C-alpha positions in Angstrom: -20.2 20.7 -79.8 -18.0 20.3 -76.7 -17.5 16.5 -76.3 -15.7 15.4 -73.2 -14.1 11.9 -73.5 -14.1 10.3 -70.1 -13.0 6.8 -69.3 -12.9 4.4 -66.3 -10.4 1.6 -65.6 -10.6 -0.6 -62.5 -7.2 -1.7 -61.2 -7.8 -4.5 -58.7 -10.5 -2.5 -57.1 -11.7 -4.2 -53.8 -15.4 -4.5 -54.0 -17.8 -7.5 -53.7 -20.0 -6.7 -56.7 -19.5 -5.9 -60.3 -17.2 -8.8 -61.2 -17.8 -12.3 -62.6 -15.4 -13.9 -60.1 -17.3 -13.7 -56.9 -16.3 -14.1 -53.2 -18.6 -14.3 -50.2 -16.5 -12.2 -47.8 -14.5 -9.0 -48.3 -11.4 -10.6 -46.8 -11.6 -13.5 -49.3 -11.8 -11.0 -52.1 -8.9 -8.9 -50.6 -6.7 -12.0 -50.5 -7.5 -12.9 -54.1 -7.0 -9.4 -55.5 -4.0 -8.4 -53.5 -2.0 -11.6 -53.9 1.5 -10.3 -54.7 2.1 -12.5 -57.7 -1.2 -11.6 -59.2 -0.7 -7.9 -58.7 2.7 -8.1 -60.3 1.2 -9.7 -63.4 -1.7 -7.2 -63.5 0.8 -4.3 -63.3 3.0 -5.8 -66.0 0.1 -6.0 -68.5 -1.2 -2.6 -67.5 2.1 -1.0 -68.1 3.0 -2.8 -71.3 -0.4 -3.3 -73.0 -2.7 -0.5 -71.7 -0.5 2.5 -71.2 1.6 2.7 -74.4 -1.3 3.8 -76.7 -2.7 6.1 -74.0 0.6 7.9 -74.0 0.5 8.2 -77.8 -3.1 9.4 -78.4 -3.4 11.7 -81.4 -5.9 13.8 -79.4 -4.6 14.3 -75.9 -7.8 15.9 -74.6 -9.3 13.0 -72.5 -9.4 11.7 -69.0 -9.0 8.1 -67.9 -9.9 7.6 -64.2 -8.0 4.7 -62.7 -10.0 3.3 -59.8 -8.4 1.3 -57.1 -8.6 0.9 -53.3 -6.7 3.1 -50.8 -5.1 0.0 -49.3 -3.7 -1.3 -52.6 -0.4 -2.9 -51.5 3.0 -1.3 -52.4 4.8 -1.0 -54.7 1.7 -1.0 -56.9 0.0 2.1 -55.4 3.3 4.0 -55.9 3.4 2.6 -59.5 0.0 4.1 -60.2 0.9 7.4 -58.7 4.0 7.5 -60.9 1.9 6.7 -64.0 -0.5 9.5 -63.0 2.4 11.9 -62.7 3.8 11.1 -66.1 0.5 10.8 -68.1 -1.5 13.9 -67.5 -4.7 12.3 -68.7 -4.6 9.6 -66.0 -6.5 10.5 -62.8 -6.1 8.1 -59.8 -9.2 7.6 -57.7 -8.9 5.8 -54.4 -12.3 4.4 -53.6 -12.9 2.4 -50.3 -14.9 -0.8 -50.5 -18.5 0.0 -51.2 -21.5 -2.3 -51.1 -22.7 -1.4 -54.6 -20.4 -1.4 -57.6 -22.2 1.2 -59.6 -22.1 3.6 -56.7 -18.4 3.1 -56.4 -17.9 3.8 -60.1 -19.9 7.0 -59.8 -17.9 8.0 -56.8 -14.7 7.6 -58.9 -15.9 9.3 -62.1 -18.1 12.2 -60.9 -15.3 14.6 -59.8 -13.8 14.5 -63.3 -16.9 15.5 -65.3 -15.9 18.7 -67.2 -17.9 21.8 -66.6 -19.1 23.2 -70.0 -19.2 19.8 -71.8 -22.3 19.5 -74.0 -22.0 15.8 -74.1 -19.8 13.2 -72.4 -18.4 10.3 -74.3 -17.9 7.6 -71.7 -15.8 4.5 -72.1 -14.5 1.8 -69.9 -11.5 -0.5 -70.2 -9.9 -3.3 -68.2 -6.4 -3.0 -67.0 -5.1 -5.2 -69.8 -7.1 -3.8 -72.7 -5.7 -1.4 -75.2 -7.3 1.2 -77.5 -5.8 2.5 -80.8 -3.7 5.6 -80.8 -6.5 7.6 -82.5 -9.3 6.3 -80.3 -9.9 9.6 -78.6 -9.7 11.5 -81.9 -12.3 9.2 -83.5 -14.6 9.1 -80.5 -14.8 12.9 -80.5 -15.0 13.3 -84.3 -17.5 10.5 -84.9 -20.0 11.8 -82.4 -21.5 13.7 -85.3 -22.6 10.4 -86.7 -24.9 9.8 -83.8 -25.6 13.3 -82.6 -29.2 13.4 -83.8 -30.0 10.0 -82.2 -28.4 11.1 -79.0 -30.6 14.2 -78.9 -33.7 12.3 -79.7 -33.2 9.3 -77.3 -31.1 10.9 -74.5 -28.0 8.9 -75.4 -26.2 7.0 -78.1 -23.2 4.7 -78.6 -20.6 3.9 -81.1 -19.1 0.4 -81.1 -15.6 0.3 -82.7 -15.7 -3.4 -83.5 -12.5 -4.3 -85.3 -9.4 -5.2 -83.2 -7.0 -7.8 -82.1 -7.4 -10.7 -79.6 -4.2 -11.3 -77.7 -4.0 -14.7 -76.0 -1.0 -15.1 -73.6 0.1 -18.5 -72.4 3.3 -20.5 -71.7 3.6 -20.9 -75.5 3.8 -17.2 -75.9 1.4 -14.6 -77.4 -1.1 -15.6 -80.1 -2.5 -12.7 -82.1 -5.9 -13.1 -83.8 -7.5 -10.3 -85.8 -11.1 -10.3 -84.6 -14.3 -8.3 -84.9 -15.9 -8.0 -81.4 -19.5 -7.3 -80.7 -19.9 -4.8 -78.0 -16.5 -5.3 -76.3 -16.2 -2.7 -73.5 -12.8 -1.2 -74.3 -13.8 0.5 -77.6 -17.5 1.1 -76.9 -18.2 4.8 -76.4 -21.5 5.8 -74.8 -22.5 9.4 -75.3 -24.7 10.9 -72.6 -25.8 14.5 -71.8 -23.8 15.9 -68.9 -26.8 16.0 -66.6 -27.1 12.2 -66.9 -25.0 10.9 -64.1 -24.6 7.4 -65.5 -21.3 6.1 -66.9 -20.4 3.4 -69.4 -20.4 0.9 -66.5 -24.1 1.7 -65.9 -25.1 0.7 -69.4 -24.2 -3.0 -69.8 -22.0 -3.4 -72.9 -23.4 -6.8 -73.9 -26.9 -5.3 -74.3 -26.1 -1.7 -75.3 -28.3 -1.7 -78.3 -31.3 -2.3 -76.1 -30.4 0.8 -74.0 -29.4 3.4 -76.6 -29.2 3.7 -80.4 -25.8 2.1 -81.3 -23.7 2.5 -84.4 -21.1 -0.2 -85.2 -18.0 0.8 -87.1 -15.4 -1.8 -88.2 -13.3 0.2 -90.6 -10.0 0.2 -88.6 -8.5 -1.8 -85.7 -9.5 0.1 -82.5 -9.0 -2.3 -79.6 -6.9 -5.1 -78.2 -8.4 -7.6 -75.8 -5.8 -9.6 -73.8 -6.7 -13.1 -72.4 -4.6 -14.4 -69.6 -5.3 -16.7 -66.6 -6.2 -13.6 -64.5 -9.1 -12.2 -66.5 -12.4 -11.7 -64.7 -14.0 -13.0 -67.9 -11.8 -15.5 -69.7 -13.8 -15.5 -73.0 -13.2 -13.6 -76.2 -16.9 -12.7 -76.3 -19.2 -12.7 -79.3 -17.6 -11.9 -82.7 -15.7 -13.5 -85.5 -12.1 -13.5 -86.9 -11.1 -11.4 -89.8 -8.3 -11.9 -92.3 -5.6 -9.3 -92.9 -2.6 -9.2 -95.2 -0.9 -6.6 -93.0 2.0 -7.8 -90.9 0.8 -8.3 -87.4 4.0 -7.0 -85.9 3.6 -3.7 -87.8 -0.1 -3.6 -87.0 0.4 -4.0 -83.3 2.9 -1.2 -83.3 1.2 1.2 -85.7 -2.2 1.0 -84.0 -1.4 0.2 -80.4 2.3 0.9 -79.8 2.7 -2.8 -78.7 5.9 -4.7 -79.3 4.8 -8.1 -80.6 7.9 -10.1 -80.0 8.7 -8.6 -76.6 5.1 -9.4 -75.4 5.5 -12.9 -76.9 8.6 -13.5 -74.7 6.9 -12.0 -71.7 3.8 -14.2 -72.1 5.9 -17.3 -71.7 6.8 -16.1 -68.1 3.2 -15.2 -67.3 4.0 -11.5 -67.3 6.5 -11.7 -64.4 9.6 -10.5 -66.3 9.1 -6.8 -66.3 12.2 -6.3 -68.5 11.0 -8.6 -71.2 8.7 -6.1 -73.0 11.1 -3.2 -72.9 
């Protein structure tokens, strides 16, 4: 079975719909999204939380479409182009403001659907999320667990539930092992290639109503970062879990994250780009 793993990440995409923080006018939204200090923080977390594990995937056969606007201010558009040049799996999609968010996401993702794929495993992640280094490998391998349901119902999903909640504040970085219910970053939606929907089209908070869904919590598979800039500032439904494993080692082994460097960076609000190096 040829399973394509195809993801979408919005980086300060300028659109009026599809976000919890709302603005009445496009110019108000542009001023909010493109505020230089906000963009600097967003880039810092993207570079230091999201990208490390993507670079280290044990299965490199995936595509993550990074969606932003063609007028994203410099130097951030150049930063994204440089990331695309050094990480072959990243594909930059410059999408002008569109009235409907789902149409914008379809515009970004559709060119990267792979001819010959028998099923597409869609995922989405925010620009401060992280997935484990074996996320792509697991998403492809574990499809066999839901293959029959996918064929019968026209789609299926796997929710990789176990992960880490990272809370950044002036006090530093708090790390809480947590089981998340239907967090978007490690939720894989399998659809036949002729189905033009993506993971964004199937609301993650009600995914089990839409397609048969299998929850797996055997290994930490995602990090969710909370800062003052989140579109949604809540951890979401779930519960904490206990681990005897050292959190510093866990963050590095599973996500290639440097715990103490991010702790120092959190105290400055992600403004010190050298802090996490």
